C-alpha positions in Angstrom: 0.0 0.0 0.0 2.9 2.4 0.7 4.3 1.9 -2.8 0.9 2.8 -4.3 0.2 5.8 -2.1 3.7 7.3 -2.3 3.8 6.8 -6.1 0.4 8.4 -6.5 1.3 11.4 -4.3 4.7 12.2 -5.6 3.7 11.8 -9.2 0.5 13.8 -8.8 2.3 16.7 -7.1 5.3 16.5 -9.4 3.0 16.6 -12.5 1.4 20.0 -11.6 2.8 22.5 -14.0 4.8 19.8 -15.9 5.1 19.9 -19.6 2.7 17.0 -20.0 0.1 18.8 -18.1 0.6 21.8 -20.4 0.4 19.4 -23.3 -3.0 18.2 -22.0 -4.3 21.7 -22.1 -3.0 22.3 -25.6 -4.6 19.0 -26.8 -7.9 19.9 -25.1 -8.0 23.4 -26.7 -7.2 22.0 -30.1 -9.4 18.9 -30.2 -12.3 19.5 -27.8 -12.5 15.7 -27.2 -11.8 15.3 -23.4 -12.8 11.6 -23.1 -10.5 10.6 -26.0 -7.7 12.8 -24.7 -7.9 11.3 -21.2 -8.0 7.8 -22.6 -4.8 8.6 -24.6 -3.1 9.9 -21.5 -4.1 6.8 -19.6 -2.8 4.4 -22.2 0.4 6.3 -22.8 1.1 6.6 -19.1 0.4 2.9 -18.4 2.8 1.9 -21.2 5.5 4.5 -20.3 5.4 3.9 -16.6 5.3 0.1 -17.0 8.5 0.3 -18.9 9.9 2.7 -16.3 8.8 0.3 -13.5 10.5 -2.6 -15.3 13.7 -0.6 -15.6 13.5 0.2 -11.9 13.1 -3.4 -11.0 16.1 -4.3 -13.3 18.2 -1.7 -11.6 17.2 -3.2 -8.2 18.3 -6.6 -9.3 21.6 -5.6 -10.8 22.9 -3.4 -7.9 24.0 -4.6 -4.6 21.3 -3.7 -2.0 23.6 -1.2 -0.1 24.7 0.5 -3.4 21.1 0.6 -4.5 20.1 2.4 -1.3 22.8 5.0 -1.8 21.8 5.4 -5.5 18.1 5.8 -4.7 18.8 8.2 -1.8 20.8 10.4 -4.0 18.3 10.1 -6.9 15.4 11.1 -4.6 17.4 14.2 -3.5 18.2 15.1 -7.1 14.5 14.7 -8.0 13.6 17.1 -5.1 15.9 19.7 -6.7 14.6 19.0 -10.2 11.0 19.6 -9.1 11.9 23.1 -8.2 12.8 23.9 -11.9 9.6 24.8 -13.8 8.8 23.3 -17.2 7.8 25.4 -20.2 5.3 24.7 -22.9 7.9 25.0 -25.6 9.5 21.8 -24.2 6.4 19.8 -24.9 5.7 18.2 -28.4 3.2 20.0 -30.6 -0.1 18.4 -31.6 0.3 16.1 -34.7 -1.6 16.7 -37.8 -3.3 13.8 -39.6 -3.7 11.6 -36.6 -6.9 11.0 -34.7 -7.3 12.5 -31.3 -6.6 9.3 -29.4 -3.5 8.3 -31.4 -2.1 11.9 -31.3 -2.6 12.1 -27.6 -1.1 8.6 -27.0 2.0 9.2 -29.1 2.6 12.8 -27.8 2.2 11.8 -24.1 4.3 8.7 -24.4 7.1 10.8 -26.1 6.7 13.7 -23.7 7.1 11.4 -20.7 10.4 10.0 -22.0 13.1 11.2 -19.5 10.5 13.4 -17.7 10.5 13.9 -13.9 7.6 11.5 -13.4 9.1 8.8 -15.5 12.4 9.0 -13.6 10.5 9.1 -10.4 8.7 5.9 -11.4 12.0 4.2 -12.2 13.3 5.1 -8.7 10.1 4.2 -6.9 10.0 0.8 -8.6 13.6 0.2 -7.6 12.8 1.2 -4.0 9.6 -0.7 -3.6 9.2 -4.4 -4.5 5.8 -4.0 -6.1 5.7 -3.1 -9.8 1.9 -3.1 -10.0 1.5 -0.8 -7.0 4.2 1.7 -8.3 2.9 1.7 -11.9 -0.7 1.9 -10.7 0.0 4.7 -8.3 2.1 6.7 -10.7 -0.5 6.3 -13.4 -3.2 7.4 -11.0 -1.0 10.4 -10.0 -0.7 11.4 -13.7 -4.5 11.1 -14.2 -5.2 13.2 -11.0 -3.0 15.9 -12.4 -4.0 15.7 -16.1 -7.7 15.1 -16.2 -8.5 18.4 -14.6 -6.1 20.1 -17.1 -8.0 18.5 -19.9 -11.4 19.5 -18.6 -10.7 22.9 -17.0 -7.5 23.9 -18.8 -5.9 27.3 -18.3 -8.6 28.4 -15.7 -7.4 25.7 -13.3 -3.8 26.2 -14.0 -4.0 29.9 -13.3 -5.4 29.2 -9.8 -3.0 26.4 -8.8 -0.1 27.5 -6.6 2.4 25.6 -8.8 5.5 26.7 -6.8 3.9 25.6 -3.5 2.8 22.2 -5.0 6.3 21.6 -6.4 7.8 22.6 -3.1 5.7 20.1 -1.3 6.6 17.4 -3.8 10.3 18.4 -3.4 10.0 18.0 0.4 8.5 14.6 -0.1 11.3 13.5 -2.4 13.9 15.0 -0.1 12.3 13.1 2.8 12.4 9.9 0.9 16.0 10.6 -0.1 17.0 11.4 3.5 15.4 8.3 4.9 16.8 6.1 2.2 20.4 7.5 2.8 19.9 7.1 6.6 18.9 3.5 6.0 21.9 3.0 3.7 24.2 4.4 6.3 22.8 1.9 8.8 21.0 4.5 10.8 17.6 2.8 10.5 18.6 -0.8 10.9 17.9 -3.5 8.3 
């Protein structure tokens, strides 16, 4: 349950103001088909985060447990810092002409998530927790919690969200995860 809740929370908070959330607004403004856009976001996120989760599990298998704890702790701290750097719309892919709404959304979201904060977070969380389904399910739910309102309410909702505050809260969560993981790696929390 921890893996699911932590994944949901950090991804939802980290996604606020992210380029994929901005992309959701652009797609909604262009296509006016919110159900298909949300379905495309869901499918793309499940595929992308499943791959990220598998990569995280592979990392966990390849690294010595103590080394893994140190790598994860440092990764979580780096994610905390990265969350404080705002994304810009010009970093997001542009809508694709000639494709249907669902296909365009699926392709654009999948590509926009490659190397994105939430994908990297999913890799780290899957390496940290031994529950691929919980991490991928939680990170996907977090993406949907952040992006569905962007599709339906767009710029009006974005203008009212305290993005800096939300990112600061997510950064504190990642810093806490990083600190606890490093403390555990140093032997401060026992086995």
